N, C-alpha and C positions, 0 to 999 in steps of 0.2 A: 720791262721786257716787252718787246713787240711780239705780235702773234698773227701777223698777216698770213703766215704759212702754217699755222697750227694744224697738226695732223697730216701734213704733206710728207711724202716719201720721195726724196730726190737722189738722183745719181749725177755726180759731177766727175767727168773724166779729166785726167791730167791735173790732179788737184792736190798733190803733195806739197806744193808751194805756189807762190805767185798769184796770178789772177784766179786760178781754180780754187786754191785754198781760201782766198778772200771771199769767194762766192759761197763756198761751203760754210765758212764762219757766219756769213750774213744769214744764210738759210737756217742754221741752228739757232741764231739769235731771234729769228722770227718764228720759231716753233716747229721747224721741220726736223725730220730725221734724215740723215745723209749717208750715202755710200760714196767714197772717193776712190779713184784709181790712180795708178802711176807705175812707172817702171822700177823705181827705187823702193824696195820693200822697207828698208830701215827708215827712210824719209817719210814713207806713208804711215808707218807705225807711230812715229813722232807726231805727225799731223793729226792722227785719230785721237791721240791723248790730248793734244792741244784743243781739239774740238769738243772734248768733254767725255770721251770714252764710249764704250759699247752701247750704252743706253741711247745715245743720240747719233753716234757715228761709227761706221765700220770702214775698213779699207781692204781692197783686194788688189795685190800687185800683178802686173802683167803688161803686155804690149797692146796698144789700142788697135793695131791692124791684125791681131790674132783672133780669129773667129771663135776659137775655143775659149779664150780668155773672156771675150764679151759674153758668151753664153754662161760661163761660170759666175761672172759678176751678177748677172740678173738673177740667176738661181739663188745666189747668196742673199741678195736683197729680198727676194720673195720669202726666203726662209727666216730672215732676221726681222724684217719690218713689214712685209706684206707688199701688195701691188704698188708699182711706181705711179707717181703723179707728175713728176718733173724730171726732165733730162736736160743737162747742160753739156753740150759737146765742146770741150775745151782742148781736146788733143790737137796737136799741131807741131810739125817739125820744119826746119829750114836748114838742111845740110849743105846748101850751095849758095855762094855769094858771087855776083858778077853778071855780065851781060848774057842774054838769052842765046846769042850767036855761038857762045862757047860753052853752054850749059852741058854738063854731063847728063846724058839721058837716063842713066841708072838712078841718079839722084832725083831727077824729075819724076820718074815712076814711083820712087819711094814716097815722095811728097804727095803724089796723087793717092797712093794706097792708104796713107795715114790720114791726110787732111780731108780728103773727099770721100773715098770709098770706106774708110774707117768710120767716118761720121755717119754715113748711110747705114753701115752695119750696126752701129749703136742704136740707130732709130729702129731698125728691124727688131733688135732684141728688146728694146724698151716697149715696143708694141706687144711683143709676146709677154712681157712682164706686167701687162695690165694698164698701160698708159692711156689707152683709148677708153677705158672703163671708168676713169676718174676725172674727167674733164681736164685732161692732161695738157702740159705745156712743154714745148721744146725750145731751148734757146741755143743757137749756134754762135760760137765766138769766131767772128770773121776778123777783118782788119781794114784800116784805111787803105792799105796796099791793094785791097780788092775793090776799092772805089775809085782810086786815082792811080796813075802810073807811079811806081816806086823803084827807080833805078837801083840796081844792086841786089834787090830782093824780088826781082820781077816775076819769077816763076812761083815763088811763094804767094805773090799777089794774084797770080792766075788761079791758084788753088783756092784762095780766099774769095775771089770773084765767083768761082764755081759754087762755093758754099752759100753765097748770097742767092744765087739762082736756085740752088737746091732748096733753100729756105722757102722761096716763093712757090716752087712746085709742090713741096710737101704741105705748105699751108692750104693750097687748093685741094690736094688729094685727101688730106686728113681731116678737113673741116666736115662737120661742125664739132667733132668730138675732141680734137686736139688742135691747139693753137701752136703755130711755129713762127718764131721771130729770130732775129740775129742782132748782134752788136758788132760795131766795127771800131775798135780802139786805135788811136795813134800810139806813139811811143809811151809805154808804161814802164815804170822803173821796176823791172824784174830781171832775174838772171838770164832769162831767155832773150830779152831785148838788149842786154848790156852792150853789145857791139855797136848799137845805134847811138849810144850816148856816153859811154864810159870815157872819162877823161875830158869830156867837153860838155857836161850837162848844162852849165850856165849858157854856153853858146847856143846849144840846141833849144833850150827853153826860151831864150830871148826871141826866137822866131815865132813862137806861139802867141796868139793874142792874149791868152790868159797867163802868159809868162811863167809857166811851169810845165813840167812833164806830168803825165798821169801817174797815179798810184793804183794798186790793185783794187782798193776800196771804191775808187771812182767807177770801175766797171761793175763791181759787185752790187752796188746800189741799183743800177739800171737793170741788171739781170734779175734781181729780186723783184723789182717792179713788174717786169714783163712776165714773171712767173706767178704773180699774185692776182687775186680777184680784181684789183684796180685796173688791170689790163685785159679784162674779160672780153672787150670788143676790139682787140688789137691782134691781128695776125698777118703774116707775110711781110712784116716790116723789118728794116735794118736801121738801127739807131747808131749814128756816128758819135763816138765819144772821143773828142780829139783836141780839146782846149782851143778850138777855133782854127786849128792848123790847116784844114782843107780850104778855109776861106782865103788864105793867103798863098796857097799853092805849096806850102812847106809840108814835106812828108817825113821829116826827121832825118 
């Protein structure tokens, strides 16, 4: 049993499945206690059981862009596990596909509310929950679409680029008490990203230098590192996790 995060209290948003759940699993394996959030109460309940139950994991259902939900989550964490030491912002939506010239502005606003303002809202609440008192770490889940143009999911990429800059600004403002970093995955095999590879996985994977798509555990390991004492002198950075895809210009 690894124990890099022994005694840590982590909050992982959007974690009933996929990348968020894999991160929560890794945290528990390394000795942390974890609170996960998500919109689907039933899926969240199952995820908590799979993580090991209430001694190590709790779940609070709700919407990430709801300020009342964010406050309730942090209050629940404080009551169950004590002050926070790690926040992973994994919430993200992409309700629109197509060119920016025809983008529905309502969908764009919703993406900004959830992907950017929701993330900042979680930071506010985590700070209230003691993050700055525990040598805290924040890891934001961005995307390679925030690093390079990604036709078809362009505005999603805009929000993820904003998240990278938000990471840098927060790293400066919250130092030295809190470290803030980000990861930018390429296509990872999750339900969220299914439209980018479903029915053509081999074709997509063949364009990646490492010849495969990502899996949630690929992201979880990097997030665990950034949250651990091994990354104690790293802040304001975005680590691209992409199987080499941005080297060749392929964005999935």
